[in-house]
Residue frames relative to the residue before (quaternion, step in Angstrom):
aa qw qx qy qz dx dy dz
M 1.0000 0.0000 0.0000 0.0000 0.00 0.00 0.00
P 0.3683 -0.7470 0.5038 0.2291 3.62 -0.58 1.08
P 0.5651 -0.6006 0.4325 0.3646 3.60 -1.13 0.56
T 0.6074 -0.5811 0.4107 0.3532 3.56 -1.18 0.59
F 0.3103 -0.7266 0.5812 0.1949 3.57 -1.02 0.84
I 0.1473 -0.8071 0.5699 0.0456 3.58 -0.70 1.10
E 0.2063 -0.7844 0.5789 0.0837 3.56 -0.69 1.18
F 0.2552 -0.7772 0.5594 0.1336 3.56 -0.73 1.11
P 0.4258 -0.6865 0.5169 0.2834 3.61 -0.97 0.78
L 0.5230 -0.5896 0.4988 0.3606 3.56 -1.24 0.45
V 0.2511 -0.7832 0.5566 0.1173 3.57 -0.99 0.85
Y 0.0165 0.7612 -0.6473 0.0369 3.54 -0.91 1.05
P 0.5146 -0.6594 0.4366 0.3313 3.62 -0.97 0.70
Q 0.4347 -0.6506 0.5529 0.2866 3.53 -1.16 0.64
I 0.1070 -0.7512 0.6416 0.1121 3.56 -1.23 0.45
K 0.2483 -0.7586 0.5754 0.1781 3.56 -1.19 0.30
P 0.6470 -0.4984 0.3784 0.4355 3.62 -1.18 0.34
Y 0.1760 -0.8276 0.5281 0.0731 3.58 -0.86 0.88
I 0.6435 0.4043 -0.3578 0.5425 3.61 1.23 0.35
L 0.2428 -0.8157 0.5111 0.1205 3.56 -0.29 1.26
K 0.5249 -0.6601 0.4444 0.3021 3.53 -0.89 0.98
N 0.7206 0.4556 -0.2688 0.4482 3.60 0.86 -0.88
E 0.6287 0.5023 -0.3526 0.4776 3.58 1.29 0.12
L 0.4508 0.6716 -0.4655 0.3594 3.57 1.25 0.05
V 0.5636 -0.6081 0.4395 0.3456 3.54 -1.11 0.70
T 0.3095 -0.7347 0.5753 0.1829 3.57 -0.99 0.88
I 0.1550 -0.7902 0.5902 0.0578 3.56 -0.89 0.96
A 0.5238 -0.6333 0.4629 0.3320 3.58 -0.92 0.89
E 0.5929 -0.6247 0.3783 0.3392 3.57 -0.94 0.93
D 0.6952 0.4780 -0.2928 0.4501 3.58 0.95 -0.82
R 0.6665 0.4843 -0.3007 0.4804 3.55 1.28 -0.09
I 0.5222 0.6312 -0.4203 0.3902 3.59 1.26 -0.09
Q 0.1017 -0.7845 0.6111 0.0293 3.55 -0.81 1.05
T 0.2858 -0.7491 0.5690 0.1826 3.56 -1.23 0.37
A 0.6836 -0.4730 0.3527 0.4296 3.53 -1.30 0.22
S 0.6056 0.5814 -0.3653 0.4021 3.58 1.11 -0.61
N 0.7592 0.3499 -0.2257 0.5003 3.60 0.87 -0.84
Q 0.6804 0.3765 -0.3065 0.5490 3.56 1.31 0.19
Y 0.2606 0.8226 -0.4794 0.1601 3.54 1.31 0.23
E 0.6945 0.4723 -0.2882 0.4599 3.58 0.79 -0.99
I 0.6278 0.5239 -0.3379 0.4660 3.57 1.08 -0.72
L 0.6567 0.5178 -0.3100 0.4522 3.55 0.98 -0.88
I 0.7296 0.4143 -0.2433 0.4867 3.56 0.82 -1.00
G 0.1004 -0.8406 0.5259 0.0827 3.58 0.93 -0.89
G 0.5183 -0.6095 0.4807 0.3589 3.54 -1.19 -0.50
G 0.7932 0.2457 -0.2001 0.5201 3.55 -0.85 0.92
Q 0.7056 -0.4799 0.3291 0.4044 3.53 -1.33 0.13
H 0.4474 -0.6944 0.4996 0.2608 3.55 -1.02 0.84
K 0.5025 -0.5658 0.5408 0.3673 3.48 -1.34 0.29
S 0.6771 -0.5351 0.3140 0.3958 3.55 -1.16 0.58
D 0.6548 0.5115 -0.3293 0.4485 3.63 0.92 -0.81
H 0.6466 0.5154 -0.3107 0.4687 3.57 1.01 -0.84
A 0.6532 0.5194 -0.3090 0.4561 3.55 0.94 -0.89
M 0.6735 0.4878 -0.3028 0.4655 3.61 0.94 -0.85
S 0.5947 0.5586 -0.3689 0.4452 3.60 1.10 -0.59
I 0.6687 0.4772 -0.2958 0.4874 3.56 0.96 -0.88
A 0.6204 0.5414 -0.3394 0.4548 3.58 1.03 -0.76
R 0.6752 0.4912 -0.2968 0.4634 3.59 1.01 -0.80
I 0.5674 0.5632 -0.3851 0.4611 3.59 1.16 -0.54
L 0.6672 0.4926 -0.2884 0.4786 3.55 0.94 -0.91
A 0.6591 0.5187 -0.3113 0.4468 3.58 0.97 -0.85
V 0.6143 0.5366 -0.3490 0.4614 3.59 1.05 -0.70
H 0.6902 0.4731 -0.2763 0.4726 3.57 1.05 -0.75
Y 0.8094 0.3114 -0.1360 0.4789 3.57 0.72 -1.10
G 0.4709 -0.6605 0.4648 0.3549 3.59 1.07 -0.60
Y 0.7573 0.0541 -0.0672 0.6473 3.57 1.33 0.03
L 0.5087 -0.6162 0.4850 0.3554 3.60 -1.24 0.02
P 0.2589 -0.8204 0.4882 0.1469 3.61 -0.17 1.25
D 0.5841 -0.5116 0.4792 0.4093 3.52 -1.35 0.17
G 0.7413 0.4618 -0.2930 0.3890 3.55 -1.26 0.37
F 0.6815 0.4618 -0.2960 0.4844 3.58 1.27 0.05
A 0.2718 0.7975 -0.5037 0.1909 3.58 1.19 0.41
K 0.6368 0.5374 -0.3332 0.4413 3.59 0.99 -0.82
E 0.6844 0.4879 -0.2934 0.4556 3.58 0.87 -0.96
V 0.7031 0.4810 -0.2736 0.4466 3.55 0.91 -0.92
L 0.7768 0.3522 -0.1762 0.4915 3.57 0.83 -1.00
G 0.4234 -0.7576 0.4230 0.2604 3.58 1.26 -0.25
I 0.6696 0.4299 -0.3119 0.5191 3.58 1.16 0.47
V 0.5734 -0.6135 0.4261 0.3366 3.54 -1.15 0.66
T 0.7541 0.2611 -0.1483 0.5841 3.57 0.88 -0.96
A 0.0886 -0.8564 0.5086 0.0122 3.53 0.15 1.30
D 0.4755 -0.6282 0.5409 0.2945 3.52 -1.27 0.56
L 0.2758 -0.8102 0.4941 0.1527 3.57 -0.16 1.29
T 0.5780 0.5705 -0.3798 0.4430 3.58 1.16 -0.51
K 0.6623 0.4872 -0.2936 0.4877 3.56 0.96 -0.89
Y 0.6405 0.5215 -0.3241 0.4612 3.57 1.00 -0.79
G 0.6298 0.5352 -0.3248 0.4598 3.57 1.04 -0.77
Q 0.6336 0.5202 -0.3254 0.4712 3.57 1.06 -0.73
M 0.6505 0.5039 -0.3158 0.4724 3.56 1.06 -0.75
Q 0.5972 0.5541 -0.3584 0.4558 3.59 1.09 -0.64
K 0.6582 0.4945 -0.3013 0.4812 3.55 0.99 -0.86
S 0.6417 0.5342 -0.3213 0.4468 3.57 1.02 -0.82
I 0.6556 0.4980 -0.3095 0.4758 3.59 0.96 -0.85
T 0.6335 0.5282 -0.3265 0.4616 3.59 0.98 -0.82
T 0.6473 0.5152 -0.3117 0.4674 3.56 1.02 -0.83
E 0.6307 0.5410 -0.3339 0.4451 3.59 0.96 -0.83
L 0.7362 0.4287 -0.2321 0.4695 3.56 0.92 -0.90
Y 0.8441 0.1602 -0.0167 0.5115 3.57 0.83 -0.99
G 0.4101 0.7487 -0.4478 0.2658 3.60 1.26 0.10
K 0.6862 -0.5515 0.3147 0.3549 3.51 -1.22 0.62
S 0.7567 0.3583 -0.2093 0.5051 3.59 0.99 -0.73
Y 0.5818 0.5951 -0.3697 0.4132 3.58 1.25 0.13
F 0.7749 -0.4518 0.1958 0.3964 3.50 -1.28 0.55
L 0.7169 0.4788 -0.3000 0.4085 3.60 0.58 -1.10
Y 0.6511 0.5073 -0.3235 0.4626 3.58 0.94 -0.85
E 0.6736 0.4851 -0.3047 0.4671 3.59 0.88 -0.89
Y 0.6252 0.5396 -0.3350 0.4536 3.56 1.06 -0.75
V 0.6708 0.4952 -0.2945 0.4670 3.57 0.86 -0.97
R 0.6576 0.5171 -0.3124 0.4500 3.57 0.90 -0.92
G 0.6660 0.5009 -0.3055 0.4607 3.58 0.97 -0.82
E 0.6645 0.4970 -0.3076 0.4656 3.58 0.98 -0.81
V 0.6271 0.5227 -0.3294 0.4745 3.58 1.04 -0.78
S 0.6584 0.5123 -0.3053 0.4591 3.57 0.95 -0.92
A 0.6639 0.5077 -0.3098 0.4533 3.58 0.89 -0.93
E 0.6586 0.5002 -0.3055 0.4718 3.58 0.99 -0.85
A 0.6365 0.5253 -0.3257 0.4614 3.59 1.02 -0.80
C 0.6588 0.4991 -0.3093 0.4703 3.59 0.99 -0.81
A 0.6492 0.5071 -0.3165 0.4703 3.59 0.97 -0.84
T 0.6459 0.5168 -0.3117 0.4675 3.56 1.03 -0.82
A 0.6600 0.5159 -0.3048 0.4532 3.58 0.94 -0.93
I 0.6818 0.4876 -0.2986 0.4564 3.58 0.81 -0.97
S 0.6576 0.5034 -0.3120 0.4656 3.58 0.98 -0.81
T 0.6577 0.5051 -0.3055 0.4679 3.57 1.00 -0.83
W 0.6622 0.5023 -0.3103 0.4614 3.59 0.92 -0.88
H 0.6166 0.5499 -0.3458 0.4448 3.57 1.04 -0.73
I 0.6754 0.4656 -0.2858 0.4953 3.57 0.98 -0.84
C 0.6147 0.5431 -0.3470 0.4547 3.61 1.04 -0.73
A 0.6385 0.5156 -0.3257 0.4694 3.58 1.00 -0.79
R 0.6347 0.5177 -0.3190 0.4767 3.57 1.07 -0.78
Q 0.6367 0.5206 -0.3265 0.4658 3.58 1.03 -0.78
C 0.6631 0.5136 -0.3033 0.4522 3.56 1.00 -0.82
A 0.6337 0.5360 -0.3337 0.4470 3.58 1.21 -0.41
I 0.6059 0.5570 -0.3530 0.4450 3.60 1.26 -0.23
E 0.4361 -0.7152 0.4870 0.2474 3.54 -0.75 1.05
V 0.2720 -0.7556 0.5811 0.1319 3.53 -1.15 0.76
D 0.4693 -0.6875 0.4765 0.2828 3.54 -0.79 1.00
G 0.8452 0.2220 -0.1650 0.4572 3.53 -1.03 0.84
E 0.4801 0.6673 -0.4576 0.3388 3.62 1.17 0.10
N 0.4063 -0.6998 0.5304 0.2527 3.57 -1.13 0.67
E 0.7398 -0.4227 0.2816 0.4412 3.56 -1.32 0.07
E 0.6466 0.5251 -0.3236 0.4489 3.58 0.97 -0.83
Q 0.6661 0.4944 -0.2995 0.4713 3.57 0.95 -0.87
R 0.6355 0.5226 -0.3285 0.4638 3.57 1.05 -0.75
T 0.6484 0.5160 -0.3145 0.4631 3.59 0.98 -0.81
T 0.6524 0.5103 -0.3066 0.4690 3.58 1.00 -0.86
R 0.6434 0.5268 -0.3202 0.4539 3.57 0.97 -0.88
T 0.6683 0.4924 -0.2984 0.4711 3.58 0.89 -0.89
A 0.6561 0.5099 -0.3088 0.4627 3.56 0.98 -0.87
D 0.6231 0.5348 -0.3377 0.4602 3.59 1.04 -0.75
G 0.6311 0.5363 -0.3323 0.4513 3.59 0.99 -0.81
D 0.6556 0.4973 -0.3015 0.4817 3.57 1.01 -0.84
R 0.6304 0.5435 -0.3311 0.4445 3.58 1.04 -0.78
Y 0.6443 0.5121 -0.3239 0.4667 3.59 0.98 -0.78
L 0.6671 0.4937 -0.3084 0.4649 3.57 0.93 -0.86
Q 0.6527 0.4947 -0.3126 0.4811 3.58 1.02 -0.75
A 0.6085 0.5563 -0.3497 0.4448 3.59 1.09 -0.69
I 0.6146 0.5424 -0.3418 0.4596 3.58 1.06 -0.76
I 0.6690 0.4945 -0.2946 0.4702 3.57 0.90 -0.93
Q 0.6548 0.5233 -0.3066 0.4510 3.56 0.99 -0.88
L 0.6726 0.4812 -0.3018 0.4743 3.59 0.94 -0.85
Q 0.6084 0.5441 -0.3508 0.4590 3.60 1.03 -0.70
R 0.6587 0.4920 -0.3024 0.4823 3.59 1.01 -0.80
Q 0.6389 0.5392 -0.3204 0.4455 3.55 1.00 -0.85
I 0.6258 0.5358 -0.3284 0.4619 3.58 1.01 -0.81
R 0.6538 0.5151 -0.3091 0.4600 3.57 0.93 -0.90
K 0.6617 0.5165 -0.3084 0.4475 3.59 0.95 -0.88
V 0.6189 0.5460 -0.3403 0.4506 3.60 1.06 -0.74
Y 0.6728 0.4751 -0.2989 0.4820 3.59 0.95 -0.83
E 0.6284 0.5288 -0.3388 0.4590 3.58 1.03 -0.72
A 0.6512 0.5037 -0.3097 0.4757 3.57 1.00 -0.84
G 0.6364 0.5351 -0.3231 0.4520 3.59 1.02 -0.79
I 0.6330 0.5297 -0.3227 0.4632 3.57 1.03 -0.78
V 0.6373 0.5241 -0.3205 0.4653 3.58 0.99 -0.84
D 0.6731 0.4950 -0.2945 0.4638 3.60 0.87 -0.96
A 0.6585 0.5096 -0.3141 0.4561 3.58 0.96 -0.85
N 0.6402 0.5182 -0.3245 0.4651 3.59 1.00 -0.75
E 0.6317 0.5251 -0.3314 0.4641 3.57 1.04 -0.73
L 0.6388 0.5157 -0.3281 0.4672 3.59 1.03 -0.76
I 0.6425 0.5294 -0.3243 0.4492 3.58 0.97 -0.83
K 0.6960 0.4689 -0.2693 0.4725 3.59 1.04 -0.75
N 0.5389 0.6342 -0.3956 0.3885 3.59 1.26 -0.31
K 0.4000 -0.7490 0.4813 0.2175 3.59 -0.58 1.15
H 0.7045 0.4724 -0.2620 0.4602 3.58 1.13 -0.60
A 0.5099 0.6526 -0.4261 0.3640 3.62 1.24 -0.14
K 0.5319 -0.6308 0.4634 0.3232 3.55 -1.14 0.69
A 0.6236 -0.5760 0.3860 0.3611 3.54 -1.15 0.71
F 0.6779 0.4893 -0.3101 0.4527 3.58 0.91 -0.87
D 0.6221 0.5311 -0.3474 0.4585 3.61 1.05 -0.70
K 0.6310 0.5165 -0.3292 0.4761 3.57 1.08 -0.70
F 0.6240 0.5349 -0.3299 0.4644 3.56 1.05 -0.80
A 0.6677 0.4963 -0.2999 0.4668 3.58 0.90 -0.94
A 0.6353 0.5324 -0.3255 0.4549 3.58 1.03 -0.81
Q 0.6506 0.5117 -0.3192 0.4615 3.58 0.98 -0.79
Q 0.6268 0.5229 -0.3315 0.4732 3.58 1.06 -0.74
K 0.6372 0.5224 -0.3269 0.4629 3.58 1.01 -0.78
I 0.6352 0.5393 -0.3335 0.4410 3.58 0.94 -0.88
T 0.6523 0.5220 -0.3144 0.4507 3.57 0.89 -0.95
F 0.6850 0.4734 -0.2738 0.4813 3.57 0.97 -0.90
W 0.6864 0.5012 -0.2873 0.4417 3.59 0.90 -0.93
E 0.5972 0.5491 -0.3733 0.4500 3.59 1.07 -0.55
Q 0.6422 0.4912 -0.3189 0.4945 3.59 1.12 -0.61
K 0.6834 0.4909 -0.2908 0.4554 3.58 0.87 -0.95
R 0.5992 0.5870 -0.3602 0.4083 3.58 1.06 -0.74
D 0.7332 0.4337 -0.2331 0.4691 3.58 0.98 -0.80
E 0.5347 0.5984 -0.4206 0.4232 3.59 1.27 -0.01
V 0.1893 -0.7498 0.6213 0.1261 3.57 -1.10 0.69
L 0.3365 -0.7740 0.5045 0.1818 3.56 -0.35 1.26
Q 0.1502 -0.8090 0.5674 0.0319 3.54 -0.74 1.13
P 0.6425 -0.5039 0.3881 0.4273 3.62 -1.20 0.32
L 0.5554 -0.6296 0.4346 0.3259 3.55 -1.11 0.69
F 0.7693 0.2891 -0.1555 0.5482 3.57 1.12 -0.62
A 0.4882 -0.6093 0.5284 0.3336 3.54 -1.17 0.58
D 0.6534 -0.5218 0.3674 0.4072 3.55 -1.21 0.45
P 0.2442 -0.7941 0.5376 0.1441 3.62 -0.42 1.18
S 0.0291 -0.8630 0.5044 -0.0008 3.56 0.67 1.14
F 0.5989 0.5807 -0.3641 0.4142 3.58 1.20 -0.44
I 0.6492 0.4795 -0.3180 0.4974 3.60 1.26 -0.27
T 0.0872 -0.8205 0.5648 0.0088 3.57 -0.69 1.07
N 0.5879 0.5524 -0.3625 0.4667 3.55 1.27 0.37
V 0.4753 -0.7016 0.4587 0.2673 3.56 -0.75 1.10
R 0.6673 0.5114 -0.3088 0.4448 3.60 0.93 -0.84
E 0.6479 0.5043 -0.3247 0.4696 3.58 1.00 -0.75
L 0.6240 0.5291 -0.3358 0.4668 3.58 1.04 -0.71
E 0.5893 0.5929 -0.3624 0.4121 3.57 1.06 -0.72
M 0.6326 0.5566 -0.3281 0.4271 3.58 1.08 -0.70
F 0.6337 0.5440 -0.3314 0.4390 3.61 1.19 -0.43
K 0.5507 0.6389 -0.4026 0.3557 3.58 1.15 -0.42
P 0.3755 -0.7337 0.5146 0.2364 3.62 -0.73 0.99
R 0.4334 -0.6827 0.5202 0.2747 3.56 -1.08 0.70
P 0.5431 -0.5935 0.4680 0.3657 3.60 -1.07 0.64
L 0.6373 -0.5604 0.3721 0.3760 3.56 -1.10 0.72
F 0.6179 0.5767 -0.3359 0.4157 3.56 1.01 -0.83
F 0.7509 0.4102 -0.2004 0.4772 3.59 1.05 -0.79
R 0.5077 0.6557 -0.4340 0.3520 3.59 1.19 -0.04
E 0.6399 -0.5269 0.3945 0.3966 3.54 -1.25 0.43
D 0.6770 -0.5144 0.3481 0.3950 3.53 -1.23 0.54
Y 0.6898 0.4792 -0.2945 0.4559 3.59 0.82 -0.93
E 0.6181 0.5387 -0.3441 0.4575 3.61 1.13 -0.60
R 0.6622 0.4909 -0.3043 0.4774 3.57 0.95 -0.86
K 0.6474 0.5155 -0.3276 0.4558 3.59 0.95 -0.85
Y 0.6431 0.5068 -0.3259 0.4725 3.59 0.99 -0.77
F 0.5923 0.5819 -0.3514 0.4326 3.58 1.05 -0.80
W 0.7317 0.4064 -0.2368 0.4934 3.57 0.92 -0.92
K 0.6298 0.5675 -0.3532 0.3957 3.59 0.92 -0.80
K 0.6859 0.4869 -0.2987 0.4509 3.59 0.93 -0.81
R 0.6436 0.5041 -0.3246 0.4757 3.60 1.29 -0.08
I 0.5936 0.5839 -0.3597 0.4211 3.59 1.26 -0.13
N 0.1659 0.7533 -0.6258 0.1155 3.57 -0.88 0.99
G 0.7517 -0.4064 0.2717 0.4427 3.54 -1.32 0.02
D 0.6302 0.5416 -0.3382 0.4417 3.58 1.04 -0.74
L 0.6294 0.5342 -0.3329 0.4557 3.57 1.01 -0.80
I 0.6785 0.4873 -0.2920 0.4658 3.58 0.86 -0.97
T 0.6492 0.5212 -0.3176 0.4539 3.58 0.95 -0.86
T 0.6705 0.4944 -0.3040 0.4621 3.58 0.94 -0.84
I 0.6053 0.5508 -0.3578 0.4497 3.59 1.03 -0.70
F 0.7730 0.3282 -0.1611 0.5185 3.58 0.96 -0.90
R 0.1894 0.8373 -0.4979 0.1235 3.57 1.16 0.53
L 0.6833 0.4856 -0.2999 0.4554 3.61 0.99 -0.74
A 0.6801 0.4726 -0.2899 0.4797 3.59 1.24 -0.30
K 0.5354 0.6847 -0.4000 0.2907 3.57 1.16 -0.40
G 0.5916 0.5629 -0.3773 0.4368 3.60 1.18 -0.25
T 0.7282 0.3866 -0.2130 0.5243 3.56 1.27 -0.41
V 0.7710 0.3218 -0.1513 0.5283 3.56 0.96 -0.91
D 0.3842 -0.6987 0.5591 0.2270 3.54 -1.02 0.86
L 0.1850 -0.8358 0.5107 0.0803 3.56 0.22 1.33
R 0.6084 0.5721 -0.3612 0.4149 3.57 1.02 -0.70
T 0.6652 0.4816 -0.2957 0.4879 3.58 0.98 -0.84
L 0.6333 0.5386 -0.3347 0.4437 3.58 0.97 -0.82
M 0.6995 0.4815 -0.2851 0.4445 3.57 0.87 -0.93
S 0.5993 0.5469 -0.3708 0.4519 3.60 1.22 -0.26
R 0.5866 0.5437 -0.3716 0.4714 3.58 1.28 -0.19
K 0.4159 -0.7482 0.4571 0.2414 3.56 -0.49 1.18
D 0.6498 0.5228 -0.3417 0.4333 3.58 0.96 -0.80
W 0.6685 0.4915 -0.3081 0.4654 3.59 0.90 -0.89
A 0.6664 0.5091 -0.3084 0.4490 3.59 0.89 -0.94
Q 0.6722 0.4984 -0.3062 0.4539 3.60 0.92 -0.87
V 0.6195 0.5386 -0.3384 0.4600 3.55 1.03 -0.79
W 0.7071 0.4618 -0.2828 0.4546 3.57 0.88 -0.88
I 0.5687 0.5483 -0.3907 0.4725 3.58 1.14 -0.43
N 0.6652 0.4921 -0.2965 0.4769 3.58 0.95 -0.91
K 0.6382 0.5287 -0.3267 0.4544 3.58 0.96 -0.84
L 0.7400 0.4491 -0.2486 0.4346 3.54 0.67 -1.13
T 0.5833 0.5818 -0.3768 0.4233 3.58 1.07 -0.68
S 0.7335 0.3940 -0.2277 0.5049 3.58 0.86 -0.95
T 0.6092 0.5620 -0.3572 0.4306 3.59 1.04 -0.71
M 0.6863 0.4752 -0.2928 0.4663 3.58 0.86 -0.91
D 0.6130 0.5271 -0.3565 0.4683 3.59 1.12 -0.56
I 0.6238 0.5190 -0.3309 0.4817 3.58 1.03 -0.76
M 0.6754 0.4905 -0.2937 0.4659 3.56 0.89 -0.94
H 0.6067 0.5654 -0.3496 0.4359 3.57 1.04 -0.74
R 0.6876 0.4667 -0.2889 0.4753 3.56 0.85 -0.94
S 0.6453 0.4978 -0.3173 0.4849 3.57 1.12 -0.61
V 0.5947 0.5705 -0.3589 0.4383 3.57 1.06 -0.77
I 0.6498 0.5244 -0.3262 0.4433 3.57 0.86 -0.94
T 0.6959 0.4750 -0.2783 0.4611 3.54 0.85 -0.98
L 0.7325 0.4629 -0.2550 0.4291 3.55 0.69 -1.11
E 0.7118 0.4643 -0.2685 0.4534 3.58 0.97 -0.80
L 0.7689 0.4301 -0.2119 0.4229 3.56 0.86 -0.93
V 0.6264 0.5602 -0.3651 0.4007 3.61 1.02 -0.58
R 0.4960 0.6541 -0.4354 0.3695 3.59 1.22 -0.18
D 0.6979 0.4433 -0.2651 0.4961 3.53 1.06 -0.78
S 0.4000 -0.7602 0.4572 0.2302 3.56 -0.39 1.24
H 0.5933 0.5867 -0.3814 0.3978 3.58 1.12 -0.57
C 0.5596 0.6181 -0.3955 0.3850 3.58 1.20 -0.43
I 0.5464 0.6140 -0.3993 0.4063 3.56 1.20 -0.50
Y 0.7549 0.3447 -0.1834 0.5270 3.55 1.09 -0.74
S 0.3210 0.7939 -0.4726 0.2082 3.55 1.29 0.25
T 0.3657 -0.7068 0.5620 0.2256 3.54 -1.15 0.68
D 0.5388 0.6162 -0.4028 0.4096 3.58 1.30 -0.12
P 0.3990 -0.7449 0.4747 0.2463 3.64 -0.53 1.10
M 0.5869 0.5714 -0.3781 0.4313 3.61 1.13 -0.58
L 0.6742 0.4839 -0.2983 0.4715 3.58 0.93 -0.87
R 0.6668 0.4983 -0.3142 0.4565 3.56 0.91 -0.86
A 0.6318 0.5309 -0.3376 0.4527 3.58 1.04 -0.72
S 0.5996 0.5921 -0.3672 0.3938 3.58 1.08 -0.65
F 0.6117 0.5625 -0.3573 0.4262 3.59 1.12 -0.54
E 0.6445 0.5249 -0.3213 0.4537 3.56 1.22 -0.40
V 0.6127 0.5302 -0.3492 0.4707 3.59 1.27 -0.20
Q 0.1762 -0.8197 0.5403 0.0718 3.57 -0.27 1.26
L 0.3367 0.7223 -0.5324 0.2853 3.58 0.33 1.26
D 0.0289 -0.7548 0.6553 -0.0025 3.56 -0.33 1.22
R 0.7425 -0.4324 0.2558 0.4430 3.58 -1.24 0.12
P 0.6644 0.4873 -0.3456 0.4492 3.68 0.78 -0.78
S 0.6904 0.4652 -0.3006 0.4654 3.59 0.87 -0.86
M 0.5855 0.5512 -0.3744 0.4618 3.59 1.15 -0.53
N 0.6597 0.5075 -0.3064 0.4620 3.58 0.93 -0.88
V 0.6323 0.5165 -0.3274 0.4756 3.57 1.04 -0.76
A 0.6465 0.5230 -0.3213 0.4531 3.57 0.96 -0.86
I 0.6522 0.4999 -0.3125 0.4766 3.59 1.00 -0.80
R 0.6423 0.5253 -0.3230 0.4552 3.58 0.95 -0.86
D 0.6686 0.4859 -0.3014 0.4753 3.59 0.91 -0.90
L 0.6170 0.5567 -0.3406 0.4396 3.56 1.07 -0.74
V 0.7182 0.4451 -0.2770 0.4576 3.59 0.71 -1.02
K 0.5665 0.5572 -0.3897 0.4656 3.59 1.17 -0.41
L 0.6853 0.5212 -0.2792 0.4252 3.53 0.96 -0.94
V 0.7860 0.3628 -0.1831 0.4659 3.58 0.81 -0.98
D 0.6290 0.5733 -0.3407 0.3995 3.61 1.17 -0.35
K 0.0056 0.8396 -0.5420 0.0363 3.60 0.59 1.11
P 0.6351 0.5327 -0.3582 0.4296 3.65 0.92 -0.70
A 0.5373 0.6177 -0.4126 0.3994 3.60 1.15 -0.38
D 0.6656 0.4794 -0.2981 0.4881 3.57 1.16 -0.56
I 0.6676 0.5064 -0.2928 0.4605 3.56 1.22 -0.49
W 0.7885 0.0909 -0.0598 0.6054 3.59 0.82 -0.96
H 0.4273 -0.7493 0.4567 0.2177 3.53 -0.57 1.25
W 0.6848 -0.5060 0.3326 0.4054 3.55 -1.23 0.45
T 0.6019 0.5882 -0.3650 0.3982 3.61 1.14 -0.49
N 0.5899 0.5539 -0.3810 0.4472 3.61 1.24 -0.01
V 0.4402 0.6838 -0.4669 0.3474 3.60 1.25 0.04
P 0.3837 -0.7433 0.4935 0.2381 3.64 -0.66 1.04
L 0.2040 -0.8075 0.5502 0.0602 3.54 -0.90 1.00
T 0.2610 -0.7407 0.5954 0.1698 3.52 -1.25 0.48
T 0.3443 0.7630 -0.4859 0.2513 3.60 1.26 0.14
D 0.8534 0.0407 -0.0697 0.5149 3.58 -0.95 0.97
M 0.5813 0.5899 -0.3764 0.4153 3.58 1.11 0.59
R 0.3030 0.7926 -0.4930 0.1924 3.59 1.21 0.22
K 0.6446 0.5365 -0.3302 0.4332 3.60 1.03 -0.73
H 0.6772 0.4941 -0.2906 0.4613 3.58 1.22 -0.36
H 0.4367 0.7102 -0.4620 0.3025 3.60 1.25 -0.08
M 0.4237 -0.6842 0.5316 0.2642 3.53 -1.00 0.82
D 0.5747 -0.5556 0.4569 0.3903 3.56 -1.21 0.42
D 0.6208 -0.5674 0.3864 0.3787 3.54 -1.13 0.65
K 0.6449 0.5387 -0.3407 0.4217 3.58 1.00 -0.73
D 0.6838 0.4681 -0.2880 0.4800 3.57 1.22 -0.45
A 0.5147 0.6587 -0.4177 0.3560 3.56 1.26 -0.23
T 0.2693 -0.7510 0.5847 0.1472 3.55 -1.02 0.81
P 0.3384 -0.7672 0.5010 0.2144 3.62 -0.33 1.18
L 0.3404 -0.7176 0.5690 0.2129 3.54 -1.06 0.77
P 0.5788 -0.5813 0.4241 0.3838 3.59 -1.10 0.51
Q 0.5385 -0.6288 0.4498 0.3352 3.57 -1.11 0.65
């Protein structure tokens, strides 16, 4: 009997939202303006500068979840707009929200990785318990192999725990190098420092099996029922719940970090319709990204083609490359964004040219997380 082949999951560091909702500047209600009453200021006369155009594009993205067709005039500030340039801006906005090096993608990848590691460790722990159960009629060679397999599973748990720690240590080193880089942007340095603080905590955690040792069970088949299913194989409602419980105001604020200088996100999140729409959007969006993450990240390793792991092999059947993933997300937000048809994008509250109206931090009323 050949020894058991153990497939290790890929490990990526988790990250957490780094722009706290309750730290956003509070603006007096009578000072909140919207795109509708600043419409002429936003559009102005003549072609916009690139920064101005991107600000308007981000206002639209906060409302719709992407930069829709038909807004070239508003974004570029001219009647006869360059649709090629507008198309490039649409791609740029999509990258900001869902791109590989941007927050949401990294967040999803880290959560998928963490769940895969927790699933693997829990499964290996139960497999080791199964290997400890004697089998009727087995010979000496089979008994030796079974015992050795149990030890291999336990050693695999220790090895994966060490691997997780090394990934966080490497991430801390990279983040420190970015902070020391004189050419790095201030906000990127801020985000790197937030990651370091979080990763130092995660580095010292030792991931344990989800279940205590079910020593009272002496049946291999009953133990099999305790093994958690990989996230990829769970039912649709289970995956959606997995993502929904991770959505909060900090997550939404961090996703729209580049828009927060123009859009009053705090006021937007107090609107139940807008907040609920974005919960629905993000729940399905992160599930789409998750399925794409598996495909895009794992097919690079040629050994996965010969993988014995059914989750990895199933990923090859999911035809989601990056362009099709972006299309799927765009179609999704069109489907669930019913309030977009009710209140037009010009109702988005703005903070443009309102810095003098900001309340002092001591007067700000923190919102619940």
